[in-house]
C-alpha positions in Angstrom: 82.1 22.8 87.6 78.4 22.1 88.0 76.0 25.0 87.9 74.7 26.0 91.3 71.1 24.9 92.2 69.8 28.4 92.7 71.0 29.3 89.1 69.6 26.1 87.6 66.2 27.0 89.2 66.4 30.6 88.0 67.0 29.5 84.4 64.2 26.8 84.6 61.7 29.3 85.9 62.5 32.1 83.3 62.5 29.5 80.5 58.8 28.8 81.3 57.6 32.1 82.7 54.2 33.3 81.6 51.1 35.1 83.0 49.9 31.7 84.1 52.8 30.8 86.4 54.1 34.1 87.9 53.9 32.5 91.4 56.8 30.3 90.4 59.0 33.4 91.0 58.6 32.7 94.7 60.6 29.5 94.2 63.7 31.4 93.0 63.6 34.7 94.7 64.6 35.4 98.4 61.9 37.1 100.5 64.3 40.2 100.7 64.9 40.3 96.9 66.1 43.6 95.5 65.1 43.8 91.8 66.3 46.6 89.6 65.7 47.3 85.9 66.1 50.5 83.9 62.5 51.6 84.8 61.9 50.3 88.3 63.4 49.2 91.6 61.4 47.0 93.9 62.2 45.4 97.3 60.7 42.2 98.7 58.9 39.3 97.1 55.4 40.8 97.4 56.4 43.9 95.6 58.2 41.9 92.9 55.2 39.7 92.3 53.0 42.8 92.1 55.4 44.4 89.6 55.5 41.3 87.4 51.8 40.8 87.6 51.3 44.4 86.3 53.9 44.0 83.5 52.5 40.7 82.3 48.9 42.0 82.2 49.9 44.1 79.1 51.8 41.2 77.4 50.4 38.9 74.8 53.5 36.7 75.1 57.0 36.8 76.5 59.8 34.3 76.1 63.4 34.3 77.3 66.2 32.5 75.6 69.4 32.2 77.7 72.4 32.9 75.5 75.3 32.7 77.9 76.0 32.4 81.6 79.0 33.4 83.7 79.0 32.1 87.2 81.3 32.7 90.2 80.5 31.5 93.8 77.2 33.2 94.8 76.7 35.4 91.8 76.1 35.1 88.0 75.7 37.1 84.9 73.0 35.7 82.6 72.9 37.0 79.0 69.5 36.6 77.3 67.2 37.5 74.5 63.7 38.4 75.4 61.0 38.3 72.7 57.6 39.7 73.7 54.4 40.9 72.2 52.7 43.9 73.9 49.1 44.9 73.5 50.0 48.5 72.7 53.4 48.3 71.1 54.5 47.5 67.6 50.9 46.6 66.6 51.2 43.5 68.8 54.1 42.1 66.7 57.1 40.5 68.4 59.8 42.7 69.7 63.2 41.1 70.6 65.7 42.7 73.0 69.0 41.4 74.2 70.1 42.1 77.7 71.7 40.6 80.8 71.0 40.1 84.4 73.4 40.4 87.3 72.4 38.0 90.1 73.5 37.4 93.7 72.3 34.5 95.8 71.6 34.0 99.4 70.1 30.9 101.1 70.0 29.2 97.6 67.7 31.9 96.1 68.3 35.1 94.2 68.5 38.0 96.6 69.7 40.7 94.1 68.7 40.9 90.4 69.6 43.8 88.2 68.7 43.8 84.5 70.7 45.7 81.9 69.0 46.3 78.6 68.2 49.0 76.0 64.9 50.5 77.0 64.7 52.4 73.8 64.8 49.2 71.8 62.3 47.5 74.2 59.8 50.3 74.6 60.4 53.9 73.4 61.2 53.0 69.7 57.8 51.3 69.4 55.7 54.3 70.6 54.3 56.4 67.8 56.1 59.7 67.3 58.4 59.1 70.2 59.9 56.1 68.3 60.8 58.4 65.4 62.5 60.8 67.8 64.5 58.1 69.6 65.6 56.6 66.3 66.7 60.0 65.0 68.7 60.6 68.2 70.4 57.3 67.9 71.3 57.9 64.3 72.7 61.4 65.1 74.7 60.0 68.1 76.3 57.3 65.8 77.8 60.0 63.5 
């Protein structure tokens, strides 16, 4: 089965996404997009573009590698590895986080996008003092 056009477009945009081309998100997201991640929930394309613009201002780089895709009719699960460099985290060194996105399409665009990822691995573990606490909690929970 050939991959749906909306999903092909999503993968193409995220494979090239950077601070220089955030407007390309308009090509893949429906005007009524609902975007949810572990930290925020935004509705509508204007709010999504503002959210991404704010996020990417703090990044030195951000790359997505698509690891696996499951597709059924108008929805998909996209498993990915994100590697980013943040101005204030990990001394600007790369941080890699695995996650996945649940996507629903409407009118050949993504109308619902929910990200699942470990926020501790992405953010909290790289903040001085807090990182030590989060790591200690994870070690204790693993016992």
